[in-house]
C-alpha positions in Angstrom: 129.1 78.4 113.1 131.6 78.0 115.8 131.8 81.7 116.4 128.1 81.7 117.2 128.4 79.1 119.4 131.1 80.8 121.4 129.4 83.9 121.5 126.1 81.9 122.8 128.2 80.6 125.5 129.7 84.0 126.3 126.2 85.6 126.5 124.9 82.6 128.6 127.9 83.5 131.2 127.0 87.0 131.3 123.3 86.6 131.8 124.2 84.4 135.0 126.8 87.0 136.4 124.6 89.8 136.2 121.0 88.1 137.3 119.1 90.5 139.3 116.7 89.8 142.2 113.8 92.4 141.0 111.6 91.0 138.2 110.6 93.3 135.2 107.5 93.1 133.3 106.1 95.2 130.5 106.2 95.2 126.4 107.3 97.4 123.7 107.0 97.9 119.8 109.3 99.7 117.4 109.5 101.1 113.9 113.2 100.8 113.1 115.7 102.0 110.6 119.4 101.3 110.0 122.2 99.7 108.2 122.9 96.4 107.2 125.9 94.7 105.7 125.4 91.4 103.8 127.9 89.4 102.0 127.2 89.3 98.3 130.8 88.2 97.2 129.4 84.8 95.9 126.9 86.6 93.4 129.7 88.7 92.0 131.9 85.6 91.3 129.1 83.9 89.7 127.7 86.5 87.2 129.7 86.9 84.1 132.4 89.6 84.1 130.3 92.2 82.2 127.9 92.5 85.1 128.4 95.6 87.6 129.6 94.1 90.8 127.3 94.2 93.7 127.8 96.1 97.2 127.4 94.9 100.5 125.6 98.0 101.8 122.1 97.9 102.6 119.4 100.1 103.9 117.1 98.3 106.4 113.7 99.2 107.6 111.2 97.2 109.7 109.4 96.5 113.2 110.0 94.6 116.1 108.1 93.8 119.4 108.4 92.1 122.6 106.8 91.1 125.7 108.8 91.5 128.9 108.0 88.6 131.6 110.1 88.3 134.7 113.0 89.5 132.7 112.7 87.4 129.8 112.4 88.8 126.6 109.9 87.0 123.8 109.2 88.6 120.4 109.6 89.1 116.9 110.7 91.0 114.1 110.3 91.7 110.3 112.7 93.6 108.1 113.3 94.9 104.5 116.5 95.9 103.3 117.4 97.6 100.1 120.8 97.6 98.6 122.6 99.9 96.1 121.5 99.7 92.5 124.9 99.2 90.5 125.1 100.0 86.9 127.8 99.0 84.2 127.0 100.3 80.6 123.5 99.4 80.1 123.1 96.7 82.9 121.7 97.6 86.3 121.4 95.2 89.4 119.2 96.2 92.3 119.4 94.1 95.2 117.0 93.6 98.0 116.7 91.2 101.1 114.0 90.7 103.4 113.5 88.6 106.8 111.3 87.5 109.6 112.5 86.1 112.9 111.2 85.2 116.6 113.5 86.2 119.3 114.1 85.3 123.1 116.3 86.8 125.4 116.8 88.0 128.8 117.3 91.5 130.5 120.8 91.5 132.1 121.0 95.2 133.1 118.4 97.8 133.9 118.3 101.1 135.5 115.2 103.3 136.1 113.6 103.3 132.8 116.3 101.9 130.8 116.8 97.9 129.9 119.6 96.1 128.1 119.4 92.7 126.8 120.9 90.1 124.5 118.8 88.3 122.1 118.9 85.2 119.8 116.6 84.9 116.9 115.5 82.2 114.5 113.7 82.6 111.3 113.7 82.8 107.4 114.3 85.2 104.7 115.6 85.6 101.1 117.6 87.6 98.7 116.2 89.1 95.3 118.7 90.4 92.5 116.9 92.6 89.9 118.4 92.7 86.5 117.6 95.3 84.2 119.0 96.7 80.7 118.6 100.3 80.3 118.1 100.9 76.5 119.0 104.3 75.5 121.4 106.7 73.5 124.7 105.0 72.9 123.2 101.6 74.3 125.7 98.3 73.5 124.6 95.2 71.9 122.3 93.2 74.0 124.2 90.3 75.5 121.2 88.8 77.0 118.0 87.1 75.8 115.7 88.8 78.4 116.4 92.4 79.8 114.3 92.2 82.7 114.5 89.2 85.3 115.2 88.6 88.8 117.5 86.1 90.6 116.1 85.3 94.1 116.3 82.6 97.0 115.5 82.0 100.1 117.2 80.7 103.6 117.0 80.1 107.3 118.6 82.5 109.6 120.0 82.7 112.9 120.5 85.7 114.9 122.6 87.2 117.7 122.0 90.5 118.8 122.2 93.1 121.6 119.2 95.6 122.4 119.2 98.6 124.7 115.7 100.5 125.1 114.8 103.7 127.3 111.2 104.3 128.3 109.8 107.8 129.0 107.1 107.1 131.4 105.5 109.3 134.2 104.6 107.9 137.5 100.8 108.7 136.5 100.9 106.6 133.3 101.6 102.9 132.7 102.9 103.2 129.2 104.5 106.1 127.3 107.1 106.8 124.4 109.9 104.4 124.0 113.4 104.4 122.0 116.1 101.7 121.4 119.2 100.7 119.6 120.0 97.2 118.6 123.0 95.7 117.0 123.8 92.0 115.7 125.0 89.6 113.4 122.9 87.5 111.1 124.2 83.9 110.1 122.2 82.2 107.3 122.4 78.6 107.9 120.7 76.8 105.1 120.0 78.3 101.3 117.1 77.2 99.0 117.7 76.9 95.2 118.3 80.0 93.4 115.3 80.8 90.9 115.5 83.0 87.5 112.3 84.5 88.0 110.1 81.4 88.6 112.6 78.6 87.2 114.9 76.4 89.2 118.5 77.5 88.2 122.2 76.3 89.4 122.8 79.4 91.2 126.1 80.7 93.0 126.8 78.6 96.3 126.8 81.9 98.7 126.1 82.8 102.4 125.0 86.4 102.9 125.5 86.6 106.7 126.4 90.0 108.1 125.9 92.3 110.9 123.5 95.1 111.1 122.3 98.1 113.6 119.2 99.9 114.0 117.6 102.8 115.8 114.0 102.0 117.0 111.1 104.5 117.7 107.7 103.6 119.1 106.1 103.1 122.5 105.8 100.7 125.3 105.2 100.1 129.2 107.6 98.9 132.0 107.0 98.0 135.5 108.7 96.2 138.2 107.6 93.8 140.7 
């Protein structure tokens, strides 16, 4: 948490140093896809040894949108992330995650139809681990009472990110095609109790914080006053 605080202070300093006199207005919406890395080591440590080890790599897909008023960025985002399914003997684990956040930021750099801005976000999300046993030729003796179930929890999240968008707008039009990049770090503030299906359990004490990178494709408008 101390690192996030230091980064926030640094961003405020950068904003103050790069304040512009010309106001910017507009909006944008993007479909986004990319990579996320979430720490699942706590789940690996909690699961019995005969379970396969989860990996931290996720493919993330979702959408973002924002409005731009006098350089202030106000928006939101929603993402779903699918992790790597891992298998050992007949057991398979399939991790997935989701999040929704509200974001606020400020454009610190712009040139023609390009804008660059830091963002701070707050929201919530959850983690789901689906456990399955694949019965087939050479299946080992079942070690579990159930062969298909899920572990899940929810948590509050804080994010810090940097975004860069470019607009392809002709002078005759007020809106047009837009592309963007966004990279950041998500910190899990508080976890709820874990559930096995719908039953509360004493699950792992883990933090799924991690970084992400996305590419955005969509549309928007941008103008100056």
